Each structure stands twice: as structure tokens, then as C-alpha cells.
N, C-alpha and C positions, 0 to 999 in steps of 0.2 A: 816063469811057469805058473802053472796056473792056480795056483797059493797065494804066488802074487800079486796075482790081478784081482784073484775074490777081496783080500788084501786090502787094496789102492781105494781110497775115493780120490780118483783123479776124473773119474768119471763124472764124479756128483761137481755137479756145474757149482753148486751156491761154495758147495768147502775147497775145490780147487781156486774160481775165484778171487775168494778172501786168502788162501794162503798165495797164489801169483801176488798178489797183490802186498802183500807185508816184504814176500823174496824180496819183489820189486824197493818199497820199504827200504827193505834193512841194506838194498845195495847204495841207492840214494843216500844215504847217509855213510855208508865207508866212503866214497867218492868226498864226498865233504871233508871225511878227516883225515882224507889220505895226500885233499890239498891243504891245510893244516899249516901252517905254520913250521917251519922247526927252532924255530930260536926262541919257544916256548911265549913268544906275545899271544895276548888272547884274540880271537877272534875276530871279525869286523860284523857290523852288526847283522849286516843280509845274509853274514854264517848262521848266525846265532839264530835270526828269524824263522829263518828254513831247516831250522836242527828241530827249534820250534813246534813247526809248520809238522814235521816231519814224526817229532813225537806224539801228536795230537791225532793228526792222524790214524797211528800205532791204532795205541790207545783206540777208537774207532773199529779201525777194523780190528784186533784182538777181541771186543767185546761183541764183532757181531761175531763173530767165528763162532764161539767160545754157544752162545745164544742160539745158533745155526749145531752145533757139534750136541745140548742139549735139548733142541725140537724136539716134539712129541714126532714130530712127521719124517724123519730119518726113523723113529723106532723100531717099523715094519722092516727095517731096509737086509737086505741080507747082509749088510754090510753091517750092521749096528755090534756088533762085538768087538770088530776094529776100529770104530768112529768111539766106543767107548772107553775102546786103553789110549785111544788117541790123544782122549778127551784127558785122562788123565795123567799121562804124565803132561801137560800142557799146563797143567790147573796143579803142576806143580809149587805146595806147599798155599795150595790158594788163592795164586795171582790170577789170574784172569776172574773168581770168585769177585774177589774183593775188588777189583777193576769194574767188573757188570757192577756191583754195586752203586760203586760211587757216578755211576752213570746213570745210573735209574733214581738216585737222593738229588744230580740235579740234572734231573729234569730230561736227562738227554738218553733214555728210553733207546732200546736199537730194534726196529721190524723185525718184530716175529717175535719179543717180547712177553706174548699172550703168552705161547704155545708150548710155554719154558717148563720140566715137567719133572719126573724121576728117572726118566729110564736115561739118563744122560749124566747120572750123577745122586749127589743127596741134593733134601731139600734147602740144607743148611749147610752153619757153614763144616770141611769137614771132608772126609774120603781124600785129601788132598795129596795123599802118599805120591808113588810111583817110581819114576826111573831117570833114564836121563833117554833123549825118543834115540 
């Protein structure tokens, strides 16, 4: 329907690309978990390294998504209210905010950090209510 199309972010390449990458990471993690031995033995070092790599990539991608959704560049997009709702739901309990702050503290800022503003949330902590996506 036209309402669903108006609320969709899939035509925003920067958003849909990161969401697709995160979904691929989730699929890879699920495949790794499904391949674990059922006898309770710990995973091999290779599997543990791959899980760590997936976690690190997820952290970068989720911080990138958070930064894109907070970007002033999207503030004038007709989908802005729906993107703010998505950010609010994704940032439940301030998970993305805290991850982005950790990334900046470690010096791992994400491209676009200079465009972070108040259009997609609050400037400080808080605003993390939400619900289930």
C-alpha cells in the first residue's frame, strides 16, 4: 500500500545497505551456532575467531546505522518521522547510543559523525523508550 511505501526506508541506499549487512551478519552467526557440536564441547578456535569477527563487524555496522539515522542529512527527507521511529525502537535502552559513544571514545568514529544532530533523538542520553520492532 502507499502508506507502507511512504514509511519504508528501503529506497534510502545508505540505510538499506547497512540493514542488509547486519542481516547477513545475523545469518552468518546463526549458521555458526547451528554448526556447533551438540555435545556441549566448546567451539574450535577458528569458530570463536569468526564469532569475534562477526561481533566486531556488527558493532561497526550498528554504529554506522545509528549515525546515519541521526544524520542531519536525513532530517528533511519525507520519511524523517518514520526514520525517527525506527531509531527510537532500535535504540531501546540506549544500546546504540552507548555503542556509538564507546566507538568515539576508542577513536573509531564513523563517517558522518560530524553530521550528528538533534533531529533523530536527543543530544544526550535518554529518549530510549520504544517498543518492539
